[in-house]
C-alpha positions, 0 to 999 in steps of 0.5 A: 500500500502507498507504494508504486509498482516497480517497472518490473511489476508494471511489465509483469501485470500490464505486459511487455507493451507497457511503457513507463513514458505513458505515466509521464505523458499523462502527467504532462497532459492532465497533471494540473487537474483535480482528476489527476490528483484524485487518481494519484491518491487512489492509485497510491492505495492500491496493492499489486493484487488490486492492479492485477484485478484491474488489469483482468477486469479491463481485459474482460471489458475489452473482450466484451467491447470487441465482441459487441462490435463484432456482433454489430451491436448498435450504439445506443442500444441497451447492450451498448449502453451497459458496456459504455457504463462499464467503461466509465466505471473502469475509469471511475476507479481512478477518478470521478468520471462524468459522462461528458468526461468520458466522451472527451476520452472516447474522442481521444481514442479516435484522434490519437493514433496510438489509442486507435491502434490499441482498440482496433487491434482488438477488433477493426473499427473498435475505437470508432464503435466505442466512441459512438457507444459512449456518445449515445450513452452520454446523450441518454444521460443528457450530455450533447456529445458534440459539445462535451467538456471536461466537467 
């Protein structure tokens, strides 16, 4: 507890593709936000076992998202909305994440080639499908995805 994972533990849990630069880049991008502070406080309390569970849960979520896209699940449908909520809850383990914030993150998945590649390796077109699922779920919660902000 209150101890960061070593680089070896990070690689063990997250795989050989894990890059310590991700943490530095995230801090540069969001280090001045309340969400960054909240995520740092929550992460500091996580054990290695917590991280292993988070990784396993994230892998299962990604498999379920890919399967939904493969199955032609329509964004805005009950199944897509449930998956979008699971996605938001996975983020909320680290910081309180509104539907509007989730849309901002999902937009990044389609605009940053690294995120697009990550999701599209799981299923071609998944980054776009996930964005549309998140956007439609946000719309159902009163958020206009075209005007989503980090709040």
